[in-house]
N, C-alpha and C positions, 0 to 999 in steps of 0.2 A: 886532602881529607877524604876519608873513605866511608862509603854509604853502605858497606857489609857490616852484618852483625859483628863481626870480629873487630872491625874498624871502629865501631861506636862503643864498644865496649872497652877497646883499649884508649880510645879519645878520653871517655869517661874515666877509667883508671888512671890516666895520666893527669888528669884535672883535679881528680882527689888527691895524688901523690904531690902535686903543686902545691894545693890548698895545705896539707899537712906540713909541706915545709915551711910555708910562708908564715904558719901559725906556730910553728915550733917554739916552745917555752912560754906560748900566751896561756893564759888562763882566763876562765870567764869569771864575770863579778859576782858576788854572793858567797854565801856559805859553804858551797861544794866546790867553788873553785875547779870544776873539770876543766879538762884541756880545750883551748878555743875552738878545736877542729869540730867538735860535737855540736857546735851551733851552726855551719854550714852543712852538716850532714842531716843534722834535723831538718832544716828547711827542704833538703833533697827528700827527707822521706814525707813529710808533710805534703810537697808537690805531687809527688809518687802515689802516695796512700790515699789521701784525703782527696786531692784535686784530679787523680788518675791521669798526670800528664806523665807523656810517655816519651815526648822528644827528647833527645839526648842534647842537644844544643842548650834546651831551657834546663836542662838537668845539671848540665856543666856550669852554665850560668850561676845556677843556685850555689852550688859547692864553691864558686871561685868570688862570688859577688864581695867577699870582704878583703880580697887579696890584692886588688889593682891599688896602690897607693903611689907608684912613681911610674914614669916612661921606663926605668930600667926593668920593673917587674913585667910591664907589657910587653916588651921586645922578649924577656924570658920565657914568659908565657906562650907567646906565639910560637916559640921555637921548639918547648917542650910538649905543649899538649895539641897542635897543630888543629886548630879551630879556626 
C-alpha cells in the first residue's frame, strides 16, 4: 500500500474498477433503472462533498461497500486493489 498521492489515486481507481466489474449488468430498482455502480459512486460523492471526507481508505470502502458477497470476491479484491 502506497502513501503517495499517485498511489492513493491508483488504489481508488482500482477500487472503482473492481466495483464496476462486480456490479456489471446490475441496475438500480425504480423507474430509471440506472446502472447499479451509480449508487456506490453517489455514496463517495456524498462523503467527499457533504461530509468533506478525504481519507482514501474510507472512500475506497464507500465505493466497495456492496461488492463483498463471498470469500472469492474478498481474495480478488485484496489482490486487485491492494488495500
